Structure formats: C-alpha cells, structure tokens
C-alpha positions in Angstrom: 4.6 -3.3 82.7 5.0 -6.6 80.9 4.3 -9.9 82.6 6.9 -12.5 82.0 6.8 -16.2 82.9 9.9 -17.3 84.6 10.5 -21.0 85.4 13.5 -22.0 87.5 15.0 -25.5 87.4 17.2 -26.0 90.5 20.1 -28.3 89.9 22.5 -30.3 92.1 25.4 -28.6 90.4 26.2 -25.9 87.9 26.5 -27.0 84.2 30.0 -27.0 82.9 31.0 -26.1 79.3 30.4 -29.5 77.8 27.0 -29.8 79.6 25.9 -26.4 78.3 26.8 -27.4 74.8 25.0 -30.7 75.2 21.9 -28.9 76.5 21.6 -26.6 73.5 22.4 -29.3 71.0 19.6 -31.3 72.6 17.2 -28.3 72.2 18.1 -27.8 68.5 18.7 -31.4 67.4 16.4 -33.5 69.5 13.6 -31.0 70.2 14.0 -29.4 66.8 14.1 -25.9 68.2 15.0 -23.2 65.6 16.5 -19.8 65.0 13.4 -18.9 63.1 9.6 -19.1 63.5 7.9 -22.0 61.6 6.6 -19.9 58.7 9.5 -17.4 58.3 13.2 -17.1 57.8 13.4 -14.1 60.2 16.1 -14.6 62.8 15.5 -11.3 64.7 14.1 -13.1 67.7 17.0 -15.6 67.8 19.6 -13.9 70.1 22.0 -14.7 72.9 24.1 -13.0 75.4 27.1 -13.9 77.7 29.3 -12.0 80.1 31.8 -11.8 77.3 29.5 -10.4 74.6 28.2 -7.7 77.0 25.2 -7.2 74.7 22.6 -9.1 72.9 23.9 -10.8 69.7 21.1 -11.2 67.1 20.9 -13.4 64.0 24.2 -15.2 64.6 24.9 -18.7 63.2 23.8 -21.4 65.6 27.3 -22.9 66.0 28.6 -19.5 67.0 25.9 -19.0 69.6 26.5 -22.5 71.1 30.2 -22.1 71.1 30.1 -18.7 72.8 27.6 -19.8 75.5 29.6 -23.0 76.2 32.9 -21.1 76.4 31.5 -18.5 78.8 29.8 -21.2 80.9 26.9 -18.8 81.4 24.4 -16.7 79.5 21.1 -16.8 77.8 19.7 -17.7 74.4 16.3 -17.0 72.9 14.9 -19.6 70.4 11.8 -21.0 68.8 10.1 -24.2 70.0 7.5 -24.6 67.3 5.4 -21.4 67.6 6.8 -20.6 71.1 9.6 -18.1 71.7 11.5 -18.8 74.9 14.7 -17.8 76.6 16.9 -20.3 78.3 19.3 -18.9 81.0 22.2 -21.1 82.2 24.3 -20.6 85.4 22.5 -17.3 85.9 22.7 -15.2 89.1 19.6 -13.8 90.7 19.4 -11.6 93.8 16.3 -13.3 95.3 17.0 -16.8 94.2 18.2 -19.5 96.6 22.0 -20.0 96.4 21.8 -23.2 94.4 22.6 -23.6 90.6 19.7 -23.4 88.3 18.7 -23.1 84.6 15.7 -20.9 84.0 13.1 -20.5 81.2 11.6 -17.2 80.3 8.4 -16.7 78.1 6.9 -13.4 77.1 3.5 -11.9 78.0 1.7 -12.7 74.8 1.9 -16.4 75.3 0.5 -16.2 78.9 -2.9 -14.9 78.0 -5.6 -17.5 77.1 -7.2 -15.1 74.6 -4.0 -15.0 72.6 -2.5 -18.4 73.0 -4.6 -21.4 71.8 -1.6 -23.8 72.2 -0.7 -23.7 75.9 0.5 -27.3 75.6 3.7 -26.0 73.9 4.8 -24.5 77.2 3.9 -27.7 79.1 5.8 -29.8 76.6 8.9 -27.7 76.6 9.1 -27.6 80.4 8.6 -31.3 80.6 11.3 -31.9 77.9 13.7 -29.7 79.9 12.8 -31.5 83.1 13.5 -34.9 81.6 16.9 -33.7 80.3 18.1 -31.7 83.3 16.7 -33.9 86.1 16.4 -30.9 88.4 15.8 -31.4 92.1 13.1 -28.7 92.2 11.1 -26.6 89.7 9.0 -23.5 90.3 7.6 -20.9 87.9 5.1 -18.1 87.7 4.7 -14.5 86.5 6.7 -11.9 88.4 8.5 -14.9 90.0 9.5 -14.2 93.5 11.9 -16.9 94.7 12.4 -15.3 98.1 9.8 -17.6 99.6 11.9 -20.6 98.7 15.1 -21.2 100.6 18.3 -23.1 100.0 17.8 -25.1 103.2 14.2 -25.8 102.3 15.1 -27.3 98.9 18.0 -29.3 100.3 15.7 -30.7 103.0 12.9 -31.4 100.4 10.4 -29.0 102.0 7.4 -27.6 100.2 7.7 -24.0 101.2 5.4 -22.3 98.6 3.3 -22.9 95.5 3.5 -21.5 92.0 1.8 -21.9 88.6 4.1 -24.8 87.9 5.7 -26.9 90.7 8.2 -29.7 90.0 9.7 -32.1 92.5 12.6 -34.4 91.7 12.4 -38.0 93.0 14.0 -37.3 96.4 11.8 -34.3 97.0 8.7 -36.1 95.7 9.3 -39.0 98.1 9.9 -36.7 101.0 6.6 -34.9 100.4 4.9 -38.1 99.4 4.5 -39.2 95.7 1.0 -40.5 96.2 0.1 -37.3 97.9 1.5 -35.3 95.0 -0.2 -37.5 92.4 -3.6 -37.1 94.0 -3.3 -33.3 94.6 -6.2 -31.1 93.3 -4.0 -29.6 90.5 -5.2 -28.7 87.0 -2.6 -31.1 85.5 -0.2 -33.6 87.1 2.8 -35.1 85.2 4.2 -38.4 86.6 7.8 -38.1 85.3 10.0 -40.9 84.1 12.6 -40.3 86.9 9.9 -40.6 89.6 9.5 -36.9 89.9 6.2 -35.0 89.7 5.0 -31.8 88.0 1.9 -30.0 89.3 0.2 -27.3 87.1 -2.4 -24.9 88.5 -4.0 -24.0 85.1 -3.4 -24.1 81.4 -1.7 -20.7 81.4 -0.5 -18.4 84.2 -3.2 -15.9 83.4 -6.0 -18.5 83.0 -9.0 -17.6 85.2 -9.0 -20.9 87.1 -5.4 -20.4 88.4 -6.4 -18.6 91.6 -9.0 -21.2 92.7 -6.6 -24.1 92.0 -3.8 -22.3 93.9 -6.2 -21.9 96.9 -7.1 -25.6 96.8 -3.5 -26.7 96.6 -2.5 -24.5 99.5 -5.3 -26.0 101.6 -4.4 -29.5 100.5 -0.7 -29.1 101.4 -1.1 -26.6 104.3 1.2 -24.1 102.6 0.7 -20.4 103.4 -3.1 -20.8 103.6 -3.6 -17.6 105.6 -1.3 -15.4 103.5 -2.3 -16.6 100.0 -3.9 -14.0 97.8 
C-alpha cells in the first residue's frame, strides 16, 4: 500500500470561484509551477478533476484546467513545483476531517523517503508558500493522515489536540498556545511566519528516522497524548 503525504490547510471560509482562480495563477505565475517536469515536455502527470469532469483530465491546456476548477468551485490539480509533483485539492470533502473548509496538498510516496529524495526542502518551501498565500488558521499533515483526532471545536477554540509531521498555527491559534512556547519547541525545524503564525516540522521528511523521537519530545513538551503516542 502506497504511503501518501497529506497536508491540510484549514481556512476561515471556503474559496469562491475567483479565489480558486487566483490561487492557481499564483502557483503557476508567482511560484513558477509547471505542467511538465524541469527536463521534459511530458504533461502526463499534469492532470485535474472536478465534480463536472467526473474523471481525471490529463495533458489539458493550463487555461482550461484553471477555468474548469474555478467554474466548479472544487476539485484537484496535480502539478510540478520544480522537481516535486504535488496535488492541490480545493473545497474538498473528507469523511474524517473537521467540518471546516480546507485546501489540501498531496505528495506521493517516492518523495517521502530520504533515500530517494535529496531535496526535502522543496516540500517545506511549497508548504510555506501556500501558507503565506492562504493564511490558514491551522495546518496539519502526515502520511496516512487521520484528522479524526482534530475537532472543529478544538480548531475554533485554538486548542492543540494532536501532533503531526508538520503542524501550522495561524496567528490567533499561535497566540492562544503561546508564540514563544511554539518558537522554543523541540522541533526539527521552526518557521516564524510573516503573519505571526508558526510552522513546526518533526523531521526533514515524514519517513526520516528522527521523526519518531521528535514527535515524542514534542508530545512531552506540549502534554499532548503522551501516553497514547506510538
């Protein structure tokens, strides 16, 4: 069974048609995402889907993909960020996810293994860029992501309910938990974001060997599920 990295960015409200178009234009124009890998003209991994298409559309022109996603106001697109293939899902529905709007990022198994991926910083950069653009209230991501331990009430009350490979806190949540407390946490990496939010990373990649030890230290530091953590 493949291991996928799923990163969920919880928003204050769902993105409307114009906001979806703006998000994808930001990805392709400002972040220089592409329909093709850096060294090829192959568009096979550029694909998208919406409720209207009912199936994956591959190799379509960029303008068609953006127009269809914006018109449907939901769906997913897979694109290249430098050497990284990632899927962005907008206004998606997920059975185990808190009932709040979110945009999610999906990255395949190959990129999660340190013996394959010698550029883990691409994932960190892309997540940070999306965080800065979307200004989410909360971010969490891991392999086999189980959001059932995070509740709508907990997010709205700025509670730290669980820990994951990447953990992001918008300004309000960071202030409720304590910005200095977050900035001095025993994480592998800490990003002090421009909006006052904070991102905590447990390891370079989700399958890096140090992740488990960092997770245990963070749980002890924050007092989160210490007895039930693996």
